[in-house]
C-alpha positions as CSV (number, residue, x, y, z in Angstrom):
1,M,-13.4,21.9,-16.3
2,S,-10.4,23.6,-14.7
3,F,-9.1,22.9,-11.2
4,Q,-5.8,23.0,-9.2
5,I,-4.2,19.8,-8.0
6,N,-2.6,21.9,-5.2
7,A,-5.3,23.7,-3.3
8,S,-4.3,27.4,-2.7
9,Y,-5.7,30.7,-1.7
10,C,-4.3,34.1,-2.6
11,E,-5.0,37.6,-1.1
12,E,-3.5,41.1,-1.2
13,L,-3.0,42.8,2.2
14,H,-2.6,46.6,1.9
15,F,-0.8,48.7,4.5
16,E,-0.8,52.4,3.5
17,H,2.1,54.6,4.4
18,T,4.2,51.6,5.3
19,K,7.6,51.1,3.7
20,S,8.6,47.8,2.1
21,S,11.4,47.4,4.6
22,E,9.0,47.9,7.5
23,L,6.6,45.4,6.0
24,Y,9.5,42.9,5.7
25,A,10.3,43.4,9.4
26,L,6.6,43.1,10.4
27,L,6.2,39.9,8.4
28,L,9.2,38.4,10.2
29,E,7.7,39.2,13.6
30,A,4.3,38.0,12.6
31,I,5.8,34.7,11.5
32,Q,7.5,34.4,14.9
33,L,4.3,35.4,16.7
34,L,2.2,32.7,14.9
35,G,4.8,30.0,15.6
36,W,5.5,29.4,11.9
37,S,8.8,28.2,10.5
38,R,10.6,30.6,8.2
39,G,12.0,29.2,5.0
40,A,14.1,30.8,2.2
41,S,13.9,34.6,2.0
42,K,14.8,37.3,-0.6
43,I,14.7,41.1,-0.3
44,D,11.1,41.2,-1.3
45,Q,9.8,37.7,-0.6
46,I,9.5,35.5,2.5
47,T,8.4,31.8,2.6
48,A,6.9,30.4,5.8
49,F,5.5,27.0,7.0
50,P,2.5,27.0,9.4
51,G,3.4,23.5,10.6
52,F,1.7,20.2,10.6
53,S,-2.1,20.0,10.3
54,L,-4.4,17.1,9.7
55,I,-6.7,18.9,7.2
56,P,-5.0,19.7,5.0
57,F,-1.7,17.8,5.4
58,G,0.4,21.0,5.8
59,E,0.8,24.2,3.9
60,V,3.4,26.7,2.6
61,V,2.8,30.5,2.8
62,N,4.5,32.7,0.3
63,M,4.6,36.5,1.0
64,Q,5.6,38.8,-1.9
65,I,6.2,42.4,-0.9
66,N,5.3,45.1,-3.4
67,Y,5.7,48.7,-2.0
68,D,2.9,49.0,0.6
69,K,1.1,45.8,0.0
70,V,1.8,42.1,0.5
71,V,0.6,39.4,-1.9
72,V,0.1,36.3,0.3
73,T,-0.5,32.8,-1.2
74,S,-1.1,29.8,1.0
75,S,-0.8,26.4,-0.7
76,C,-1.0,22.8,0.2
77,I,2.6,21.4,0.2
78,M,1.6,18.0,-1.1
79,P,-0.9,17.8,-4.0
80,Q,-4.4,18.1,-2.5
81,I,-7.4,19.4,-4.3
82,W,-9.2,20.8,-1.2
83,S,-7.8,22.6,1.8
84,F,-11.1,22.8,3.6
85,G,-10.6,26.5,4.3
86,Q,-7.2,26.2,6.0
87,N,-5.3,28.2,3.4
88,K,-7.7,31.1,3.8
89,R,-7.5,30.9,7.6
90,N,-3.6,31.1,7.4
91,I,-3.8,34.4,5.5
92,R,-6.4,35.8,7.9
93,K,-4.2,34.8,10.9
94,L,-1.3,36.6,9.2
95,G,-3.3,39.7,8.6
96,R,-4.5,39.9,12.2
97,A,-0.9,39.4,13.5
98,L,0.3,42.2,11.2
99,N,-2.3,44.6,12.3
100,H,-1.5,43.9,16.0
101,L,2.2,44.5,15.4
102,I,1.6,47.7,13.5
103,Q,0.0,49.1,16.6
104,N,2.7,47.9,19.0
105,R,6.0,48.5,17.1
106,T,7.9,51.8,16.6
107,E,9.6,52.7,13.3
108,E,13.0,52.4,15.0
109,Q,12.2,48.9,16.2
110,L,11.2,47.9,12.7
111,R,14.3,49.5,11.2
112,Q,16.6,47.5,13.5
113,K,14.7,44.3,12.8
114,Y,15.1,44.8,9.0
115,F,18.8,45.6,9.4
116,I,19.4,42.3,11.2
117,A,17.3,40.4,8.7
118,S,19.0,41.9,5.7
119,S,22.3,40.2,6.7
120,E,20.4,36.9,6.2
121,F,19.8,37.5,2.5
122,I,23.3,36.3,1.6
123,A,23.0,33.2,3.7
124,D,19.5,32.4,2.2
125,T,20.9,32.6,-1.4
126,Q,23.1,29.6,-0.5
127,E,19.8,27.6,-0.3
128,K,18.8,28.6,-3.8
129,V,19.6,25.2,-5.2
130,Q,17.3,23.5,-2.8
131,S,14.6,26.2,-3.4
132,D,14.9,25.7,-7.1
133,R,14.6,21.9,-6.5
134,F,11.4,22.6,-4.7
135,K,10.0,24.6,-7.6
136,E,11.0,21.8,-10.0
137,L,9.3,19.3,-7.7
138,T,6.0,21.1,-7.9
139,S,6.2,22.4,-11.5
140,S,4.2,19.5,-13.0
141,T,1.2,20.1,-10.8
142,S,0.7,23.5,-12.5
143,K,0.4,21.6,-15.8
144,I,-2.7,19.7,-14.6
145,T,-5.3,22.3,-15.5
146,G,-8.4,20.2,-16.1
147,V,-9.8,16.7,-15.7
148,F,-8.6,15.6,-19.1
149,S,-5.1,16.8,-18.5
150,I,-4.8,14.1,-15.8
151,F,-4.6,11.5,-18.6
152,N,-2.5,13.6,-21.0
153,P,1.3,12.9,-21.0
154,K,3.5,16.0,-21.1
155,P,7.1,16.9,-20.1
156,G,7.6,16.4,-16.3
157,Y,4.3,14.5,-16.2
158,Y,4.7,11.7,-18.7
159,I,4.8,8.2,-17.1
160,T,2.2,8.9,-14.4
161,P,-0.7,9.5,-16.9
162,I,0.3,6.5,-19.0
163,L,0.2,4.3,-15.9
164,I,-3.2,5.7,-14.9
165,N,-4.5,5.1,-18.4
166,L,-3.3,1.5,-18.5
167,N,-4.9,0.7,-15.1
168,I,-8.2,2.2,-16.2
169,L,-8.1,0.4,-19.6
170,Y,-7.3,-3.0,-18.0
171,F,-10.1,-2.4,-15.5
172,I,-12.6,-1.8,-18.3
173,L,-11.4,-4.8,-20.4
174,L,-11.8,-7.1,-17.3
175,G,-15.2,-5.7,-16.6
176,L,-16.4,-6.3,-20.2
177,A,-14.9,-9.8,-19.9
178,G,-17.4,-10.5,-17.1
179,A,-15.5,-9.7,-13.9
180,G,-17.9,-6.9,-13.1
181,F,-17.3,-3.2,-12.4
182,W,-18.4,-2.4,-8.9
183,N,-16.8,-5.4,-7.2
184,Y,-14.8,-7.8,-9.2
185,N,-15.6,-11.5,-9.0
186,L,-12.0,-12.7,-9.7
187,H,-12.9,-16.4,-9.5
188,G,-12.4,-17.7,-13.0
189,F,-10.3,-14.7,-14.0
190,E,-7.1,-15.6,-12.2
191,Y,-5.5,-16.4,-15.6
192,L,-5.7,-12.7,-16.5
193,G,-3.0,-11.7,-14.1
194,V,-3.8,-12.3,-10.4
195,N,-0.7,-12.8,-8.2
196,L,-1.1,-16.1,-6.4
197,L,1.7,-18.3,-5.1
198,D,0.2,-21.5,-6.7
199,L,0.3,-19.8,-10.1
200,T,3.3,-17.3,-9.8
201,L,5.7,-19.8,-8.1
202,T,4.4,-23.3,-8.7
203,Q,3.4,-22.8,-12.3
204,H,6.4,-20.5,-12.9
205,E,4.1,-17.7,-14.2
206,W,6.5,-14.9,-13.0
207,W,4.9,-12.3,-15.2
208,R,2.0,-12.1,-12.7
209,L,4.3,-10.0,-10.5
210,L,3.8,-7.3,-13.1
211,T,0.3,-7.9,-14.3
212,Y,-1.3,-8.0,-10.9
213,Q,-0.3,-4.3,-10.5
214,F,-2.8,-3.3,-13.2
215,M,-5.8,-5.3,-11.8
216,H,-8.2,-4.0,-9.2
217,G,-10.9,-5.4,-7.0
218,G,-13.6,-2.9,-8.0
219,I,-14.2,0.7,-9.0
220,L,-13.5,2.1,-5.5
221,H,-10.2,0.2,-5.3
222,L,-9.3,1.6,-8.7
223,L,-10.2,5.2,-7.9
224,G,-8.4,5.2,-4.6
225,N,-5.2,3.9,-6.1
226,M,-5.3,6.2,-9.1
227,F,-5.9,9.3,-6.9
228,S,-2.8,8.3,-4.8
229,L,-0.8,7.7,-8.0
230,L,-1.8,11.1,-9.3
231,M,-0.7,12.8,-6.1
232,I,2.7,11.2,-5.8
233,G,3.4,11.0,-9.6
234,A,2.7,14.7,-10.2
235,Y,5.1,15.5,-7.4
236,L,7.8,13.0,-7.7
237,E,8.2,12.3,-11.5
238,P,9.8,15.6,-12.3
239,L,12.4,15.0,-9.6
240,L,13.2,11.4,-10.6
241,G,12.8,11.7,-14.3
242,K,10.4,9.6,-16.3
243,W,12.5,6.4,-16.8
244,R,13.7,6.3,-13.2
245,F,10.1,6.8,-12.1
246,L,8.9,4.0,-14.2
247,V,11.6,1.5,-13.3
248,F,11.2,2.3,-9.5
249,Y,7.4,1.9,-9.8
250,L,7.6,-1.5,-11.4
251,I,10.3,-2.7,-9.0
252,C,8.4,-1.6,-5.9
253,G,5.2,-3.4,-7.2
254,T,7.1,-6.5,-8.1
255,I,8.9,-6.9,-4.8
256,G,5.7,-6.0,-3.0
257,G,4.1,-8.9,-4.9
258,L,6.9,-11.2,-3.6
259,F,6.2,-10.2,0.0
260,S,2.5,-10.9,-0.7
261,I,2.9,-14.5,-1.9
262,Y,5.3,-15.3,0.9
263,I,3.1,-13.9,3.7
264,H,-0.3,-14.9,2.1
265,P,0.4,-18.0,-0.1
266,F,-3.3,-18.9,-0.4
267,L,-4.7,-15.4,-1.1
268,G,-4.8,-13.8,-4.6
269,S,-3.3,-10.3,-4.7
270,V,-4.3,-7.5,-7.1
271,G,-3.9,-3.7,-7.2
272,A,-1.3,-1.0,-7.8
273,S,-1.0,0.0,-4.1
274,A,2.3,-1.8,-3.5
275,A,3.9,0.1,-6.4
276,I,2.3,3.4,-5.3
277,I,3.2,3.2,-1.7
278,G,6.7,2.2,-2.9
279,M,6.9,5.5,-4.7
280,Y,6.0,7.2,-1.4
281,G,8.9,5.2,0.1
282,V,11.2,6.6,-2.6
283,F,10.1,10.1,-1.7
284,L,10.8,9.3,2.0
285,G,14.3,8.1,1.1
286,L,15.0,11.3,-0.9
287,L,13.8,13.5,2.0
288,S,16.6,12.1,4.2
289,S,18.9,14.2,2.1
290,D,19.2,18.0,1.5
291,L,17.9,17.8,-2.1
292,I,15.0,20.0,-0.9
293,E,15.1,23.2,1.3
294,K,15.1,22.1,4.9
295,H,11.8,23.7,6.0
296,T,10.0,22.4,3.0
297,R,11.6,19.0,3.6
298,N,10.4,18.9,7.3
299,A,6.9,19.9,6.3
300,I,6.7,17.3,3.6
301,L,8.2,14.6,5.8
302,S,5.6,15.0,8.6
303,T,2.8,14.9,6.0
304,L,4.3,11.9,4.3
305,I,4.8,9.9,7.5
306,F,1.2,10.7,8.6
307,F,-0.1,9.5,5.2
308,L,1.9,6.3,5.2
309,T,0.9,5.5,8.8
310,L,-2.8,5.9,7.8
311,Q,-2.2,3.6,4.8
312,L,-0.6,0.9,6.9
313,L,-3.2,1.1,9.7
314,F,-5.9,0.9,7.1
315,G,-4.1,-2.2,5.7
316,L,-4.7,-4.0,9.0
317,Q,-8.4,-4.0,8.2
318,G,-10.4,-6.4,6.1
319,P,-9.0,-7.9,2.9
320,V,-6.3,-5.3,2.3
321,D,-2.9,-6.9,1.6
322,N,-0.6,-5.0,3.9
323,S,2.4,-7.3,3.2
324,A,2.5,-6.0,-0.3
325,H,2.4,-2.4,1.1
326,V,5.2,-3.0,3.5
327,G,7.3,-4.7,0.8
328,G,6.8,-1.9,-1.7
329,L,7.5,0.8,1.0
330,L,10.8,-0.8,2.1
331,T,11.9,-1.3,-1.5
332,G,11.0,2.3,-2.4
333,F,12.9,3.7,0.6
334,V,16.1,1.8,-0.4
335,L,15.7,2.9,-4.0
336,G,15.3,6.5,-2.8
337,L,18.4,6.4,-0.7
338,I,20.6,5.0,-3.5
339,S,19.3,7.6,-6.0
340,I,20.3,10.7,-4.0
341,S,23.7,11.1,-5.4
342,A,22.5,10.3,-9.0
343,I,19.9,13.1,-8.8
344,R,22.3,15.5,-7.3
345,K,24.7,15.0,-10.2
346,E,22.2,14.4,-13.0
347,N,23.7,13.3,-16.3
348,T,22.2,11.2,-19.1
349,W,25.0,8.6,-19.3
350,N,25.2,8.2,-15.5
351,T,21.4,7.9,-15.4
352,V,21.4,5.1,-18.0
353,K,24.3,3.3,-16.3
354,R,22.8,3.5,-12.8
355,L,19.4,2.5,-13.9
356,S,20.8,-0.5,-15.8
357,I,22.6,-1.7,-12.7
358,I,19.5,-1.2,-10.6
359,V,17.3,-3.2,-13.1
360,L,19.9,-6.1,-13.3
361,M,20.2,-6.2,-9.5
362,A,16.4,-6.2,-9.1
363,I,16.0,-9.0,-11.6
364,F,18.6,-11.1,-9.8
365,I,17.0,-10.5,-6.4
366,I,13.5,-11.3,-7.7
367,F,14.5,-14.6,-9.5
368,F,16.8,-15.6,-6.6
369,T,13.9,-15.1,-4.2
370,L,11.5,-17.0,-6.4
371,K,14.0,-19.9,-6.5
372,E,14.7,-20.0,-2.8
373,M,11.3,-19.1,-1.5
374,P,9.6,-22.1,0.3
375,N,6.7,-23.2,-1.7
376,K,4.0,-23.3,1.0
377,A,1.4,-24.3,-1.6
378,N,3.3,-27.6,-2.3
379,E,3.8,-28.1,1.5
380,F,0.1,-27.6,1.9
381,R,-0.7,-30.1,-0.9
382,A,1.6,-32.7,0.7
383,V,-0.2,-32.3,4.1
384,I,-3.6,-32.6,2.4
385,Q,-2.5,-35.7,0.5
386,E,-1.3,-37.2,3.8
387,F,-4.7,-36.5,5.3
388,G,-6.4,-38.2,2.3
389,L,-4.2,-41.3,2.5
390,N,-4.8,-41.7,6.2
391,D,-8.5,-41.2,5.8
392,D,-8.7,-43.9,3.1
393,R,-6.8,-46.3,5.4
394,A,-9.1,-45.4,8.3
395,Q,-12.1,-46.4,6.3
396,N,-10.6,-49.7,5.0
397,Y,-12.8,-51.6,7.6
398,L,-15.9,-50.6,5.6
399,R,-14.6,-52.5,2.6
400,M,-14.1,-55.6,4.8
401,L,-17.6,-55.8,6.2
402,N,-18.9,-58.3,3.6
403,E,-15.6,-60.0,2.9
404,S,-13.8,-60.7,6.2
405,S,-14.5,-62.3,9.5
406,D,-15.8,-60.4,12.5
407,D,-12.6,-60.8,14.4
408,A,-10.6,-59.4,11.5
409,I,-12.9,-56.4,11.2
410,V,-12.7,-55.7,14.9
411,Q,-8.9,-55.9,14.8
412,E,-8.8,-53.6,11.8
413,I,-10.9,-50.9,13.5
414,K,-9.0,-51.2,16.8
415,I,-5.5,-51.2,15.5
416,Q,-5.7,-49.5,12.1
417,S,-8.7,-47.2,11.7
418,L,-8.6,-45.5,15.1
419,G,-4.8,-45.1,14.7
420,F,-5.1,-43.4,11.3
421,I,-7.9,-41.1,12.6
422,K,-5.6,-40.1,15.5
423,Q,-2.8,-39.4,13.0
424,N,-5.2,-37.2,11.0
425,A,-6.0,-35.2,14.1
426,E,-2.3,-34.3,14.3
427,V,-2.3,-33.5,10.5
428,L,-5.1,-31.0,11.2
429,D,-3.0,-29.4,14.0
430,R,-0.3,-28.8,11.4
431,L,-2.8,-27.4,8.9
432,D,-4.1,-25.0,11.5
433,Q,-0.6,-23.5,11.8
434,M,-0.4,-22.7,8.1
435,P,-1.6,-19.3,6.7
436,I,-4.7,-20.8,5.1
437,G,-7.0,-17.9,5.7
438,K,-10.4,-17.6,7.4
439,N,-12.0,-20.0,4.9
440,G,-9.2,-22.5,5.4
441,H,-9.5,-22.5,9.2
442,Y,-13.3,-23.0,8.9
443,R,-12.6,-26.0,6.7
444,V,-10.2,-27.4,9.2
445,N,-12.9,-27.2,11.9
446,L,-15.3,-29.1,9.6
447,L,-12.6,-31.8,9.2
448,R,-12.2,-32.0,13.0
449,K,-15.9,-32.7,13.2
450,Y,-15.6,-35.2,10.4
451,L,-12.8,-37.1,12.3
452,L,-14.8,-37.2,15.5
453,L,-17.8,-38.7,13.6
454,Q,-15.5,-41.2,11.8
455,A,-14.0,-42.2,15.2
456,K,-17.5,-42.5,16.7
457,R,-18.8,-44.5,13.7
458,A,-15.8,-46.9,13.7
459,S,-16.2,-47.5,17.5
460,S,-19.9,-48.1,17.2
461,E,-19.3,-50.5,14.3
462,M,-16.7,-52.3,16.4
463,F,-19.1,-52.7,19.4
464,W,-22.0,-53.7,17.1
465,I,-19.9,-56.6,15.7
466,Y,-18.3,-57.5,19.0
467,Y,-21.6,-58.0,20.7
468,G,-23.0,-60.1,17.9
469,R,-25.0,-57.3,16.2
470,R,-27.6,-57.4,19.0
471,T,-27.2,-53.9,20.5
472,P,-29.8,-51.5,18.9
473,N,-28.2,-48.4,20.4
474,D,-25.0,-49.1,18.5
475,K,-26.9,-49.6,15.2
476,K,-28.8,-46.3,15.7
477,Q,-25.4,-44.6,16.5
478,I,-24.0,-45.9,13.2
479,E,-26.9,-44.6,11.2
480,A,-26.8,-41.2,13.0
481,C,-23.1,-40.9,12.2
482,D,-23.6,-41.8,8.6
483,T,-26.3,-39.1,8.2
484,E,-24.1,-36.4,9.8
485,L,-21.0,-37.5,7.8
486,R,-23.0,-37.1,4.6
487,R,-23.9,-33.6,5.6
488,I,-20.4,-32.6,6.5
489,T,-19.0,-34.2,3.4
490,Y,-21.4,-32.1,1.3
491,E,-20.4,-28.9,3.1
492,L,-16.7,-29.7,2.6
493,S,-17.3,-30.2,-1.1
494,N,-18.6,-26.6,-1.2
495,T,-15.6,-25.0,0.4
496,S,-12.2,-24.5,-1.1
497,W,-8.6,-24.3,0.2
498,T,-7.1,-21.8,-2.3
499,F,-7.8,-18.3,-3.7
500,Q,-10.1,-17.3,-0.8
């Protein structure tokens, strides 16, 4: 099965009895008429950019002049398998504009237009380096000629297929281990690599910042991430080089994981999206330079910003961990900025030296952050322990019922039990301010009901004893509270605080 990773459409436009110089002038006017931006030009070739479009995410139109015909190719700038007919429409628009101009331009006007344009050839050759860089940037996409070639490492496309293969392999192994394939049930499989603060930081299992990047929450999660990795990898790896691409990918994913456990300490994080969006951030950083021809750069930049905006907006929905996305994106952008000069003056020794420095700095930042990061899991455990101690003291009167005098029990309830219940209400207020997730806040609400019932039960017990155990309503109230407390205690036993 053969396909193109960059959707394109090619067509020959014939203009009999029209000189190549006149065709050149006509193409320049047509580009201006259509409102397209003109890129690099040669004596027989013009490149134009139709501008931003939602579907596809932008295109480049290459016009090759050959005597009295023009070979026009419209391609998606970023790797995109389908253009939904936009490439074909670009060529048809160009053809109509040319036919219109042929009927409304004299030979003398075209000759003058060509004379002015010919003076630009020399200036355009100064952008040859950027133009060549653009060709290098897209060269690996032409090597992906079939489905199986996606998984086959080759020069210019080496690390990307290896990463794709590792993600798929780990997904299959986890599925066979019992995690499932359509939607992972990660409970019980945390030990296989989930990034969770209580494991990564508290248990010092720092390797999880790497392994979580190869775990996914289901087949759709995997396919979405691998498609995004294919798109950016095929485009960016030949520009960065395989080792720089790999190092940046892992650093973006790792620092994205740090953001995740800091913002969501009680949620497990899995997926390659932090690393992948980090690589889009690297590309964004590189686009702030003149490594790529300016018109190509502007077209890619608008496409990239639109894609990243969609990703981050999507991250606001449901269970998506947007904190990891933001962490990866910011890290990638910084890495892209500091790589500009290295890519401009590429040399093996400098590459090794710079990469070594980046790796050492990244390791220092990661371990320093892990050491200084507040352990919200331990803070949470301390608060839960405080609640448990207060609750045990609040119920001490129950142990005194058959051993102490009535006056001592009443004093215990009035001074101790109700006081500790009030303290626990304040403890729950503190818990509600912690990032404990939807399930955690639900559990806090259950505990509030539990405290109200404890207060009601203690008060009823106090009045029941105070009035000589002769008030039937207090006795019924105690029994009703006991029944409801058993129900809430059972419900609490079936909800958890961590890994929601």
